[in-house]
C-alpha positions as CSV (number, residue, x, y, z in Angstrom):
1,X,9.5,-9.9,10.6
2,X,10.8,-10.6,14.1
3,X,12.7,-7.6,14.6
4,X,9.7,-5.6,13.4
5,X,7.3,-7.1,16.2
6,X,9.8,-7.1,18.6
7,X,10.2,-2.9,18.5
8,X,6.5,-2.8,17.6
9,X,5.9,-4.5,21.0
10,X,8.5,-2.0,22.5
11,X,6.4,0.9,20.9
12,X,3.3,-0.5,22.2
13,X,4.3,-0.8,26.0
14,X,5.5,2.7,25.8
15,X,2.1,3.5,24.3
16,X,-1.7,3.1,25.2
17,X,-3.6,0.5,22.8
18,X,-6.0,3.0,21.6
19,X,-3.3,4.9,20.3
20,X,-1.4,2.2,18.3
21,X,-4.5,1.0,16.7
22,X,-4.9,3.9,15.9
23,X,-1.5,4.6,14.1
24,X,-1.8,1.2,12.2
25,X,-5.4,2.2,11.1
26,X,-4.6,5.5,9.6
27,X,-1.1,3.6,8.0
28,X,-3.3,1.4,6.2
29,X,-6.0,3.9,5.2
30,X,-3.0,5.8,3.4
31,X,-1.5,3.0,1.9
32,X,-5.2,2.0,0.2
33,X,-5.8,5.4,-0.5
34,X,-2.2,5.7,-2.6
35,X,-3.3,2.7,-4.3
36,X,-6.2,3.9,-5.1
37,X,-5.0,6.8,-6.8
38,X,-2.4,4.7,-8.7
39,X,-5.1,3.0,-10.3
40,X,-7.0,6.0,-11.3
41,X,-10.1,4.9,-8.5
42,X,-10.0,8.1,-6.4
43,X,-9.2,11.8,-7.6
44,X,-5.4,12.9,-6.3
45,X,-5.1,15.6,-3.6
46,X,-4.6,18.7,-5.2
47,X,-2.0,20.1,-2.0
48,X,0.3,17.9,-3.2
49,X,3.2,19.6,-4.4
50,X,3.6,17.7,-7.9
51,X,7.4,17.5,-9.6
52,X,8.3,15.9,-12.7
53,X,10.5,12.9,-10.8
54,X,7.2,12.3,-8.7
55,X,5.2,12.2,-11.7
56,X,7.9,9.7,-13.0
57,X,7.8,7.7,-9.4
58,X,4.1,7.5,-9.7
59,X,4.3,6.0,-12.9
60,X,7.1,3.5,-12.2
61,X,4.6,2.6,-9.6
62,X,1.5,2.5,-11.7
63,X,3.0,0.0,-14.0
64,X,3.9,-2.5,-11.5
65,X,1.0,-2.8,-9.4
66,X,-1.0,-3.5,-12.8
67,X,1.6,-6.3,-13.7
68,X,1.3,-7.3,-10.2
69,X,-2.4,-7.4,-10.3
70,X,-1.9,-9.1,-14.3
71,X,0.1,-11.3,-13.3
72,X,-2.1,-13.0,-10.1
73,X,-5.0,-13.3,-12.6
74,X,-2.7,-15.3,-14.9
75,X,-2.0,-17.5,-12.1
76,X,-5.3,-18.0,-10.7
77,X,-6.5,-18.8,-14.2
78,X,-3.5,-21.3,-14.8
79,X,-4.4,-22.8,-11.2
80,X,-8.3,-23.1,-12.2
81,X,-7.3,-24.8,-15.1
82,X,-4.6,-27.3,-13.6
83,X,-7.6,-28.1,-11.3
């Protein structure tokens, strides 16, 4: 994490702050958009190329996100019951 902060600080010193904020905003929004597509909350981009391997990868990612959410719910329930 420290190396990322050092690299980001170096990059930030070379760019102005508004470009850095815009870059981070676009990066975070692309991650949120991808997760919403995995969970069927948003329609997929029709211009995106679809190959068989991409379908497999997105299917595995969808399963892992759903399992993670399920595990978080189970942990929350166990913590609530224990308290």
